[in-house]
Each structure stands twice: as structure tokens, then as C-alpha cells.
C-alpha positions as a printed Julia matrix, in Angstrom:
226×3 Matrix{Float64}:
 53.15  -18.91   17.21
 49.4   -19.31   18.81
 46.57  -21.13   16.72
 45.12  -17.9    16.14
 48.26  -16.67   15.12
 48.97  -19.04   12.64
 48.8   -18.43    8.33
 48.81  -21.17    5.88
 49.43  -20.99    2.18
 47.21  -20.03   -0.49
 46.34  -22.67   -2.42
 42.59  -22.04   -3.76
 43.02  -18.38   -5.77
 43.57  -19.2    -9.95
 45.08  -16.76  -12.03
 43.14  -16.35  -15.47
 44.93  -14.93  -18.54
 43.82  -11.15  -19.15
 41.66  -11.67  -21.66
 39.83  -14.39  -19.97
 39.63  -12.37  -16.65
 38.05   -9.11  -19.21
 35.85  -12.02  -21.03
 34.9   -13.41  -17.09
 34.69   -9.72  -15.85
 31.72   -8.72  -18.91
 30.05  -12.06  -18.29
 29.76  -10.98  -14.45
 28.53   -7.96  -15.45
 25.63   -9.09  -18.03
 24.68  -11.48  -15.3
 24.56   -8.8   -12.31
 23.07   -6.08  -14.91
 19.64   -8.19  -15.2
 18.95   -8.28  -11.17
 16.37   -6.21  -10.23
 14.12   -5.13   -7.07
 11.07   -6.58   -7.91
  7.64   -6.02   -5.75
  5.2    -8.55   -7.95
  6.0   -11.92   -6.48
  4.77  -15.43   -7.07
  3.81  -17.33   -4.35
  5.81  -20.62   -5.94
  7.63  -22.4    -3.35
 11.68  -22.48   -2.9
 13.42  -24.77   -1.02
 15.11  -24.5     2.32
 18.31  -26.05    0.93
 18.42  -23.1    -1.52
 17.97  -20.33    1.13
 20.9   -21.83    3.12
 23.32  -22.23    0.6
 22.79  -18.34   -0.06
 23.22  -17.44    3.38
 26.26  -19.46    3.48
 27.5   -17.45    0.48
 26.98  -14.37    2.28
 29.02  -15.96    5.08
 32.25  -15.68    3.07
 32.05  -11.7     3.15
 34.97   -9.98    4.57
 34.12   -8.67    7.84
 36.62   -6.22   10.57
 38.7    -8.8    12.51
 36.8   -11.51   10.7
 34.74  -11.38   13.41
 31.3   -12.09   10.92
 29.11   -9.85   12.96
 25.7   -10.83   11.42
 22.97  -13.11   11.84
 20.02  -14.19    8.81
 17.05  -15.57    9.88
 15.02  -16.82    7.02
 11.33  -16.79    7.4
  8.69  -19.12    5.3
  6.25  -19.62    8.18
  2.76  -17.92    7.07
  2.12  -16.59   10.37
  5.36  -15.11   11.18
  5.45  -12.89    7.37
  2.03  -12.02    8.34
  2.96  -10.73   11.71
  5.69   -9.06   10.02
  3.46   -7.33    7.17
  0.93   -6.09   10.09
  4.03   -4.09   11.59
  5.78   -3.07    8.51
  2.59   -1.53    6.99
  1.97    0.38   10.31
  5.38    1.59    9.94
  4.95    2.66    6.25
  1.31    4.22    6.83
  2.87    6.93    8.88
  6.17    7.3     6.61
  3.57    7.73    3.67
  1.24    9.94    5.51
  3.72   12.54    6.51
  6.67   11.01    8.56
  9.16   10.9     5.56
  8.91   14.68    4.43
  7.92   16.15    0.92
 11.1    15.74   -0.62
 11.72   11.93    0.35
  7.93   11.12   -0.75
  8.86   12.8    -4.38
 11.99   11.39   -4.46
  9.61    7.49   -4.36
  7.42    8.8    -6.68
  9.17    7.02   -9.54
  8.96    3.66   -8.17
  5.28    3.94   -7.54
  5.26    2.58   -3.65
  3.04    2.89   -1.09
  2.08    1.23    2.16
  0.88   -2.24    1.05
  3.23   -4.39    1.1
  1.29   -7.48    0.46
  5.03   -9.27   -1.34
  5.86   -9.68    2.4
  2.86  -12.54    2.77
  3.08  -13.74   -0.6
  6.65  -14.11   -1.28
  7.89  -17.47    0.57
 10.94  -16.3     1.98
 11.69  -13.24    3.78
 15.35  -12.96    5.39
 16.15  -10.53    7.92
 19.41   -9.17    8.69
 20.54   -8.49   11.9
 24.01   -6.68   12.89
 25.91   -7.63   16.28
 28.02   -5.13   17.74
 29.95   -7.58   20.18
 30.57  -11.51   19.76
 33.71  -11.62   18.35
 34.41  -14.62   16.12
 33.46  -17.2    19.15
 30.03  -15.21   19.59
 31.59  -13.49   23.07
 29.43  -10.99   24.13
 32.64   -9.48   25.93
 34.16   -8.91   22.87
 33.8    -6.12   19.99
 32.86   -6.02   16.88
 34.28   -3.67   14.48
 33.47   -2.25   11.36
 29.99   -3.62   12.2
 28.11   -1.47    9.61
 30.45   -1.71    6.71
 31.11   -5.66    7.44
 27.17   -6.56    7.29
 26.45   -4.02    4.32
 28.86   -6.23    2.45
 27.57   -9.76    3.62
 24.14   -8.62    2.56
 25.32   -7.0    -0.84
 26.88  -10.85   -1.24
 23.55  -12.72   -0.15
 21.51  -10.02   -2.92
 23.88  -11.43   -5.7
 23.94  -15.19   -4.51
 20.18  -15.32   -4.56
 20.09  -13.64   -7.86
 22.81  -15.77   -8.85
 20.72  -18.75   -8.17
 17.68  -17.84  -10.4
 15.67  -15.8    -7.44
 14.2   -12.43   -7.35
 14.5   -10.15   -4.43
 13.89   -7.07   -2.95
 15.44   -4.62   -0.25
 12.62   -3.49    2.5
 13.93   -1.19    5.2
 10.77   -0.19    7.57
 12.16    2.35   10.31
 12.32    1.82   12.94
 12.95   -1.58   12.5
 13.51   -3.09   16.05
  9.74   -4.96   15.72
 12.04   -7.16   13.81
 13.71   -8.55   17.06
 10.8    -9.16   18.45
  9.18  -11.15   15.6
 12.24  -13.29   15.1
 13.1   -13.65   18.84
 16.45  -11.73   19.06
 17.61   -9.97   21.88
 17.55   -6.23   20.45
 20.21   -5.44   22.53
 23.0    -8.2    21.09
 20.71   -8.08   17.22
 20.39   -4.63   15.61
 17.62   -4.95   12.76
 19.89   -3.95    9.38
 17.58   -5.11    6.38
 14.61   -6.88    5.31
 15.24   -9.21    2.21
 12.06  -10.39    0.22
 13.04  -13.85   -1.88
 11.25  -15.43   -4.1
 10.2   -15.72   -8.17
  8.56  -12.36   -9.61
  5.01  -13.33  -10.25
  3.17  -13.67  -13.83
  3.64   -9.71  -15.25
  5.62   -8.44  -12.6
  6.87   -4.89  -13.83
 10.03   -2.9   -12.51
  9.5     1.06  -12.76
 11.75    2.8   -15.91
 12.92    5.2   -13.3
 15.3     1.59  -11.56
 16.38    1.03  -14.99
 18.52    4.61  -15.39
 21.81    4.03  -14.1
 24.51    6.3   -14.04
 27.33    6.0   -16.47
 31.01    4.93  -15.18
 32.08    8.31  -15.72
 29.85    9.67  -13.2
 30.44    7.24  -10.15
 34.35    6.3   -10.99
 37.54    8.64  -11.63
 40.84    7.13  -12.58
 43.91    8.42  -11.22
């Protein structure tokens, strides 16, 4: 058996009683439902150590063949954040001026969004998430990565939850096309494809959330049990 085929005993799984499992599940739900996408950020500093720890949590996500096809660029530089805002707002203006289409713009109305993305500069951190079509577990460009979109999506979810659990506010931002992020972040667009931009920090004093965002579908609407 080669090293790559070796298996080890599972030693860190913790089995709880059914009552404790349900209590933990409910407690986790109560914590998660406090997570909101915010657009009014404070400029209060957030330590790099905290961002590093949350990214490490994201790195534990499952992935196709365990190839971990993601790269996170954490940005606190005012100059880089300003550049990202400039590029993103140029795209957003064309989006709101008609590129999106009437149906999409109508769907966004309850959120009250527009082309102004001042939070891209005000928030202490931006995290650009990139997906990688090739690389494998050893970052070998000759290796193909599998289930890339699914894997990076799961890791991004882990990251959002880690940031929330740590006590930070977040916003997912996806200006399209996002290819400018590769250039701004110094990534090779043939290797790393921009997947999402996450805005991270503390809510500003008086921050609000749209009433529309609190409307969640019921369990009966989202799940079936056979």
C-alpha cells in the first residue's frame, strides 16, 4: 500500500446522546439565523490573526478528490481596496443602467442596492475567493481538479460561517465579470478564476438589514422526507 492509499483510524469523532445532538443542532441554528448580509460597515480594525483562523476553517471543507481547488486573497491594503471599488463600481453602473435586465433589477428592488459600493473601501477586510481548475493536492498544474464549483462553494460557506461565528459581519459580492480581481490580486487568470468577493468587518453603528432578507422559506417549502 502506498502512502497515498493509506488510511488511519478515525479518532476525533465525538458521539453525543440524541438529546444533546438535537440541543446542539438547535443552538447552531439559533446562532446561524443571526447571520445577515450587511452593507453598512464600520472601519474598526480586525486582526489578521482572526482572518487567518477563519480561512483555515474554510480549508477544512470537503472537496473533489481532496484537491482543495481554492485560493483566498485577504486584502486590507487601502490602495488595493480602492482599486477594487473603482473596478467594481464601473461594472455595477453598467449593470444597473440596463445590463442586468428588468426582471433582475426588479428582484433587487427590495434590497435597495445600487452601484455605490463604498463598503469595499470602508470595511477592514475583503477576501477574494478564487477557484482552480488544475493543481491537485500538490499544486501541480498538470493535475486536473474535480467538482471545482461545488468544492469552492462549500469552502466559501465554511468561511462565511466561520467569520459569523467569530463575531464579524459579512457581505457576498459578485460583480460580473470578475476577471479584474485576478489582475488586482496578482493571480494568473488561467489558473485562478475569481469566484466571489467577501466583505468582512463589524457592522457600522445604525446598520440595517432589508425586511425582505428576513423572509425565509419554511421547512416544508425547502425539504421533503421520503
